[in-house]
C-alpha positions in Angstrom: -27.2 -13.2 6.7 -23.7 -12.1 5.6 -23.6 -8.4 4.9 -22.7 -7.4 1.3 -19.1 -6.1 0.9 -20.6 -3.0 -0.8 -22.8 -2.1 2.2 -22.1 1.2 3.8 -19.9 2.5 1.0 -22.3 5.2 -0.2 -20.3 8.4 -0.8 -16.9 6.6 -0.8 -14.8 7.1 -3.9 -12.1 5.1 -5.7 -9.6 7.2 -7.6 -7.7 5.6 -10.5 -4.7 7.0 -12.4 -4.5 6.4 -16.1 -0.8 6.7 -16.8 -1.2 7.3 -20.6 -4.5 9.2 -20.2 -3.2 11.2 -18.5 -6.0 11.4 -16.1 -7.4 10.5 -12.6 -10.9 8.9 -12.8 -13.3 8.8 -9.9 -15.7 6.0 -9.2 -18.5 5.5 -6.7 -17.2 2.8 -4.4 -20.7 1.4 -3.8 -21.9 1.1 -7.4 -18.7 1.5 -9.5 -20.4 4.4 -11.4 -18.0 6.8 -13.0 -18.3 10.2 -11.3 -15.8 12.2 -13.3 -12.4 12.3 -14.9 -9.7 14.9 -14.3 -6.9 15.6 -16.7 -3.4 15.9 -15.1 0.2 16.2 -16.1 1.7 13.6 -18.4 2.7 10.2 -17.0 0.9 10.2 -13.6 2.0 7.3 -11.5 1.0 6.9 -7.9 -1.8 8.4 -5.7 -1.9 9.0 -1.9 -4.9 10.3 0.0 -4.4 12.6 3.0 -7.4 12.3 5.3 -6.4 15.2 7.5 -6.1 17.8 4.7 -8.6 15.8 2.6 -6.4 16.0 -0.5 -5.0 13.6 -3.1 -1.4 13.7 -4.0 -0.4 12.4 -7.5 3.2 11.9 -8.8 4.1 12.5 -12.4 7.4 10.7 -13.2 8.2 11.4 -16.8 7.3 13.6 -19.8 6.7 10.4 -21.7 7.5 6.7 -21.5 8.5 4.8 -18.4 11.5 3.7 -16.3 14.5 2.9 -18.6 12.8 4.4 -21.7 11.4 7.8 -21.1 11.4 11.3 -22.7 12.8 13.1 -19.7 11.9 13.1 -16.0 9.2 15.4 -14.6 9.6 17.3 -11.3 6.0 17.8 -10.2 3.5 16.4 -7.8 -0.2 17.4 -8.3 -2.5 18.1 -5.4 -6.2 17.3 -6.0 -9.4 18.0 -4.2 -11.2 14.6 -4.5 -14.6 16.1 -3.6 -14.7 18.8 -6.3 -12.3 16.8 -8.6 -10.2 19.8 -9.2 -6.5 20.5 -9.1 -5.6 22.6 -6.0 -1.9 23.1 -6.8 1.0 21.6 -8.7 4.1 21.4 -6.4 7.4 21.6 -8.3 10.1 19.6 -6.6 12.9 20.8 -9.0 15.8 20.2 -9.1 14.5 16.8 -7.8 13.1 14.7 -10.6 11.3 11.4 -11.4 8.9 11.5 -8.4 7.2 8.1 -8.0 6.5 6.5 -4.6 4.4 8.2 -1.9 4.1 7.5 1.8 2.1 9.6 4.3 2.7 10.3 8.0 -0.7 11.8 8.7 0.1 12.3 12.4 3.1 14.5 11.7 1.7 16.1 8.5 4.6 14.8 6.4 4.5 13.3 2.9 7.5 11.3 1.6 8.1 11.3 -2.2 10.8 9.0 -3.8 12.9 10.7 -6.5 15.5 9.4 -8.9 19.2 10.2 -8.9 21.3 12.1 -11.3 25.0 12.3 -12.3 25.9 14.3 -9.2 23.8 12.7 -6.5 22.0 9.4 -5.7 18.2 9.0 -5.6 16.4 9.9 -2.5 13.2 10.8 -0.7 11.8 14.4 -0.5 10.0 15.3 2.7 6.9 17.6 2.1 4.8 19.5 4.7 1.3 18.5 3.9 -0.2 21.7 5.3 2.0 24.2 3.5 2.7 21.8 0.6 6.4 22.9 0.7 9.4 20.6 0.6 11.3 20.5 3.9 14.3 18.4 3.0 15.8 15.3 1.3 17.0 12.0 2.5 19.6 10.2 0.3 19.0 6.5 -0.4 22.4 5.7 -2.1 20.7 4.1 -5.1 19.9 5.6 -8.6 16.3 4.7 -8.8 14.3 4.4 -5.6 10.8 3.5 -6.6 8.2 2.5 -4.0 8.5 3.9 -0.5 6.9 2.9 2.8 7.1 3.9 6.4 6.5 2.1 9.7 3.4 3.0 11.7 5.5 4.9 14.2 6.8 7.2 11.5 10.4 6.6 12.5 11.7 4.3 9.8 11.3 4.4 6.0 12.1 1.8 3.3 12.8 2.5 -0.3 12.9 -0.3 -2.9 15.4 0.0 -5.7 15.0 -1.5 -9.1 18.7 -1.6 -10.0 20.5 -1.7 -6.7 20.7 -5.0 -4.8 19.3 -3.7 -1.6 16.4 -1.9 0.1 17.4 1.4 1.5 16.5 1.9 5.2 16.3 5.5 6.5 15.9 7.1 9.9 13.0 9.6 9.2 13.6 11.6 12.4 17.3 12.2 11.7 16.9 12.2 7.9 19.8 9.8 7.2 20.3 6.4 5.6 21.0 3.8 8.3 21.0 0.4 6.6 20.7 -1.7 3.5 18.8 -5.0 3.3 20.2 -7.2 0.6 17.6 -8.2 -2.0 18.0 -8.9 -5.7 16.5 -5.7 -7.1 13.0 -4.8 -5.7 9.6 -3.5 -6.5 6.6 -3.0 -4.1 6.7 -3.2 -0.4 4.7 -2.9 2.8 5.6 -2.6 6.5 3.9 -4.8 9.2 1.4 -3.2 11.6 3.9 -3.6 14.5 6.8 -2.2 12.4 9.0 -5.2 13.0 9.1 -6.5 9.4 9.0 -5.2 5.8 7.6 -7.3 3.0 9.5 -6.7 -0.2 8.7 -7.9 -3.7 11.9 -9.2 -5.4 13.4 -9.7 -7.8 12.8 -6.7 -10.1 10.9 -7.8 -13.2 13.5 -7.2 -15.9 16.9 -7.0 -14.3 17.9 -10.7 -14.7 18.0 -13.0 -17.7 17.3 -15.8 -15.2 15.3 -14.7 -12.2 16.3 -15.6 -8.7 13.5 -17.3 -6.7 10.4 -15.1 -7.1 8.4 -14.0 -4.1 8.2 -11.6 -1.1 11.3 -11.2 1.0 10.6 -10.6 4.7 13.1 -8.1 6.1 13.7 -8.0 9.9 13.6 -4.3 10.9 16.0 -4.7 13.8 18.8 -6.5 11.8 18.0 -5.3 8.2 18.3 -8.9 7.0 16.0 -11.1 5.0 14.6 -13.8 7.4 12.1 -15.5 5.2 10.8 -15.6 1.6 7.1 -16.1 0.8 7.3 -18.0 -2.6 5.2 -17.1 -5.6 4.9 -18.6 -9.0 5.2 -15.3 -10.9 7.2 -12.2 -10.4 5.6 -9.8 -7.9 5.4 -6.1 -8.5 2.8 -4.5 -6.1 2.6 -5.5 -2.4 -0.1 -4.2 0.0 -1.1 -4.8 3.6 -4.7 -4.4 4.6 -6.1 -3.1 7.9 -7.1 -6.7 8.7 -3.5 -8.1 8.4 -3.8 -9.6 4.9 -0.7 -9.3 2.7 -1.6 -8.9 -1.0 0.8 -9.5 -3.8 0.2 -8.9 -7.5 1.9 -11.5 -9.7 2.7 -10.8 -13.3 2.1 -13.9 -15.5 3.5 -14.5 -19.0 3.6 -17.1 -21.7 6.6 -17.7 -24.0 6.9 -15.3 -27.0 9.8 -15.6 -29.4 9.5 -11.9 -30.2 9.7 -10.6 -26.6 12.2 -11.3 -23.9 9.5 -10.7 -21.3 7.0 -13.0 -23.0 3.3 -12.5 -23.8 1.1 -11.1 -21.1 -1.3 -13.6 -19.5 -3.9 -12.8 -16.8 -2.2 -12.0 -13.5 -2.8 -13.2 -10.0 -3.7 -11.6 -6.7 -2.1 -13.9 -4.1 -3.1 -13.5 -0.5 -1.0 -14.3 2.6 -1.6 -13.8 6.3 1.0 -11.2 7.3 1.2 -12.6 10.9 1.6 -16.3 10.2 3.0 -15.8 6.6 0.6 -18.6 5.5 -0.6 -18.5 1.9 -4.4 -18.2 2.0 -5.4 -18.3 -1.7 -5.4 -16.5 -5.0 -7.7 -15.0 -7.6 -7.1 -14.2 -11.3 -6.9 -10.5 -12.3 -6.0 -8.5 -15.4 -2.8 -8.1 -17.4 0.3 -6.9 -15.5 -1.0 -6.0 -12.0 0.9 -2.9 -11.0 -0.8 -1.3 -8.0 -3.0 -2.6 -5.1 -5.0 -0.8 -2.5 -7.9 -1.8 -0.2 -10.9 -0.4 1.6 -10.3 1.0 5.1 -12.2 -2.0 6.6 -10.0 -4.5 4.7 -13.0 -6.1 3.0 -12.3 -5.1 -0.6 -9.1 -5.2 -2.6 -8.6 -3.1 -5.8 -5.9 -4.2 -8.3 -4.9 -1.9 -11.1 -3.6 -3.8 -14.2 -1.6 -1.5 -16.5 -1.5 -3.6 -19.7 -5.2 -4.4 -19.8 -6.0 -1.0 -18.2 -8.5 -2.5 -15.8 -9.2 -2.4 -12.1 -10.4 -5.6 -10.4 -12.6 -5.4 -7.3 -12.1 -8.4 -5.1 -14.0 -9.6 -2.0 -11.2 -10.5 0.4 -13.4 -12.7 2.6 -14.4 -15.0 -0.2 -11.6 -14.3 -2.7 -14.2 -13.7 -5.4 -14.1 -11.0 -8.0 -17.0 -8.5 -7.7 -16.4 -6.2 -10.6 -13.9 -5.1 -13.3 -13.6 -1.4 -14.1 -12.5 -1.1 -17.7 -10.4 2.1 -17.7 -9.4 1.5 -21.4 -13.1 1.8 -22.4 -13.0 5.4 -21.1 -10.2 6.0 -23.6 -7.7 6.2 -20.7 -5.0 3.5 -21.2 -2.6 2.4 -18.5 -4.4 1.9 -15.2 -1.8 2.6 -12.4 -2.1 4.4 -9.1 -5.1 3.9 -6.8 -6.6 5.6 -3.7 -9.7 4.9 -1.7 -11.3 8.1 -0.5 -13.9 7.7 2.3 -16.9 10.1 2.2 -16.5 13.3 4.2 -17.4 12.9 7.9 
């Protein structure tokens, strides 16, 4: 008899950001029961769990609004104890601002935080010591709005996607310098292969072009910084996630024509699944409106898709590509489901 995908998850927790809440909600990963909600600074975006320090990091990008239409950029990253569901510290990165993407090098105790540029300097990535929670330095990315950030498993190379620049910034993490640019037509989410040889980049950026280039996932060769393949999708992809089992997950935004909106009317989105090794498309499943963030359980069995417009989180069995549950964050009075983090129970 096949084991239930929920089996053995007792004590595990799913943390969900509500961008307009502004809150982080905690759910039992075995039962989907709400455990508690923590109020945080305005406009929280992404979450990252550090298993070594057993802490959650949460970026807050703006005082209000969103990219292109905000009430000023924030400078803080909030550190949260997921077990007590309390704020441990608010780390101020000023004068850096607009923190968004998070990538963890647990082996070296380093957290990378993407930040937006200003009139006198380009965007970049701030390096934070996860033990002292102090910034150690900054790496320029030569683009105004680096958004998502990912690193290779060796912790040597980092990739920053750029909404408005026609390239992905590639940085040497050991030397702290920009070393290359992979040409893509504006980019969103990304993931790096388990062997570090390729980066999978969602492009084009959702609203840059009146007529979109071919939508899909650009495959960037790490050695040459060139696009060597494109995995086609029907809709524009925002989030990209790679599971521990080698599945590449893409969240497609779907719309129907709307005379009153250039972007169209939101329709149910899609979670499209590829094999990262062979790049074969394996299937798809319907999710909520405007999928914006994806994560998975450590065993790669479950996917979690946060949909910002419907403010829902879909729980998907990746072995059968069947939906198991839908967490309705909006019903909690917390609109704008965004960042996600899976927190295993304490050892």
